[in-house]
N, C-alpha and C positions, 0 to 999 in steps of 0.2 A: 747760685751766687747772690741773686737778689734776696732770697729768703734768709741768707746769712748776713745781709747788709753790705755785701761787696758790690755796690752799685756801679762803680767805675768799671770794674772787670766785666760785669754783666752787660753794660752798654757797649763795651768793646766787642764782646762776643756777638751781640745783636748787630753791630756794624758789619761784621763778617757775613752774617746770615743775610742781611739786607743786600749786600753787594752780589751775593750768589743768586738771589731771587729777583733782582731788580727788573728783569725783562718780562716777568710774569708769563714765561713761555709755556709753562705746564700748569696743570691743576695743582700739583704739589707746591709749585712756586708760590701760587697765590695764597694757598692755605698757610704756608710758613710765613709769608710776608704779613699776612693778617695777624697771626699769632705773635709775631715780633712787635707789631704796632700795639697790640693789646698789652704785651709785657711792658713795653716802654710806658704805656699809660698807667699801668699799675705802680710803677716806680714813682711817677709824678703824684699819683693819688696818695700813696703812702707818705709822701712828704707834705701833703695838705694842698696840693695844687690841682684841685678837681676840675676847674674850668679848662686848664691846659690839657689835662688828661682826656677830657671829653673830645677834644679835637683828634687825638690819636685813636681813641676808641671808635669815633665816627669813621675815620679812615680805615680802620680794621674791618668794620662792617661793610663799607663800600667795596673793599677789595674782593670779598667773597660773596657778597649778596648776589643771588641768582645762580650760584654754583649748585649743581644737583647733589643731593645726598651728602651734605656736609654741615651737620649741625655744630660740630665742635668749635670751629673758629667763630662762627656767627654767634653762638651762645656766649662765648667768652667776651666778644665785643658788646653784646647787648647787656650782659650782666655788669660789665665794666661801665657802660653808659648809665645803668641804673645807680651804681655806686657814685658815679660822678654827679648825677642829678641830686642824690642825697646830700653830697658835700656842698652843693650849690643851693640847698634849701628847697629844691623842687620835688617834694615827696610824692605827689600824685604821679608825676612823670616817672619817677623811679619805680613805682608799683606797676605802671603800664609796661615799662621796658622789661621788667622781670616776667610779667605775664607773657610777653612775646617770646622771651627766651624759653620759658616752659613749653609754650605751644610748639616751638620748633623741635624741642626734644621729643614731645609727644608725637608729632607728625612723623618724625624719623623712626620712631619705635626703638630709640636707643636709650631709654631710661635706665637708670642704674639697677633697678630691680631685674632687668633683663640682662645684666652683665655688661652694660654699656658705659656711658660717659659719667662715671662717678664724680669726677672732679667738677664738671659743670653743675651737676646736681647739688653738690655740697656748697659751691659758691653761691648758688641761688638761695640756699638756706641762710648762708652768712648775711647776704645783703638784705634778705627779708627780716632777719633779726635786727639788723642795724636800723632799718627803716622804722620798725616798731619801737626801738629804743629812742629814736629821734622824737617821737611824740609821747614818750613816757608810758607806752603800753608794755610793761614788763612781762605780763602774762603771755602775750602773743610772742614777744621776743624770746621768752623761755622755750616756748614750743618749737620755734624754728631752730634755736640753738641746740635743743635736745635732739632734733632730727638730724642736724649736722653732725653731732657727736655720734649718733647711731650709724650714720652712713660712713663717717670717717674711720670708725672702728674697723671696718673691713677693707679700708683703702691701703694703698701701697705707700702713702706719704705720711711721715712723722709730722711734717709741718701742718698738714691738714688736720691731723688729730689734735695737735697742740692749739691751733687757732680756734678750732671748734670748742675746745674746753675754755679758752679765753672768752669767747662770746657767751658761753654759758655763765661764766663768772660775772660778766658785765650785766647779764639779765638778772642775776641775783642781787645786784646792788639796790634795786628798787623794792625788794621783798625781804631780804635777809643780808644786810651789809656785812655782818661778821663772817657768814658763810662765803660771801663773794670774795672777801679778802683772803680767807683761808684757801679757797680754790685758786685764786690768782697767785698766791705764794707758791703753790705747787706748780702752776704753769710757768712761773718765772724760773724755778729751779730746772724744769725740763728745757726751757729755752736756753739756759746757760749750758746745760748738758750737751745739747745738740748744736749750739752755736747759732741759734735763731735770733739774731740781734734785733731786727725790727719788732718782732713779737715780744722780746724781752723788754724793749722800751715801752710798748703798749701796756704790758702787764704791770710794769713798774709804775707807770702813770696811774693805772687803776688803783693799785695798792696805796700809793701816796695820796691820791685824791680822796679815797674813802676813809682810810685809817688816820690820815694826818701825820703818819710817820714817814720814815725815809728808808728806802731799800738800799741794799749794798750789792752792786753799785747802784747809785741813784739814777733816776730817769735822765737827769741832766748829763751825768757821766756817760750813760749809754748813748745818748744823743750825740755827744762829742765824738765818741768812737765811730758812730755811723757817719758823721761828717768826714772823719779821716778816711773812710772807705769810699767816699764819693757821694754820700747821701747829703741832702740839704733840707733839713726839717724847717718848716716855717715856725717862727717864734710863737709861743702860745700867748693869747691875750689874757 
């Protein structure tokens, strides 16, 4: 629901989950409560509220920190915190948090190459690409984006494949803007096909920002629809 921009519905579903796991009476309760907090944080981060998101990601990590053999929720929280740090301009902290997330995957032996936590691995590549983009290192960003594309190709998630392609488009903006726009146009079409509204907004923003043209629907129109579904994007400066 969040991937399609239905944020109000998604938060209502998480409310139900939180009530059911509030006692933390089992290992599973704690894992689900942590994943719920990370999911709420991602909604805030997608709307540009990184500082608020970091509070929920920190809570998500605290809930499961110390649980045996459970990298999934901890890695989600750590990767989320890294993305929050990026949004707050704390890039070195972002890299350190990603390093800790990778360490936990390695220690558990659950890397994607072993058939393990593909989603966590892809998200680490996403945030790595974004951190590189933040300092204008388009070559490094491209490497991480390509790795995300490679990993997502074998994943079960259309959204992860589409977002990985969008990050590759973003990495191209610094080396081949026309190719970046061409790629982003394809991403936007797939977003519309699968109803991935937040990614449609992001791809529209990329196209309009690089080409100077306007997509149909425009980024502003997509943002208005997201607002109708319970999302609240911060105004762009």
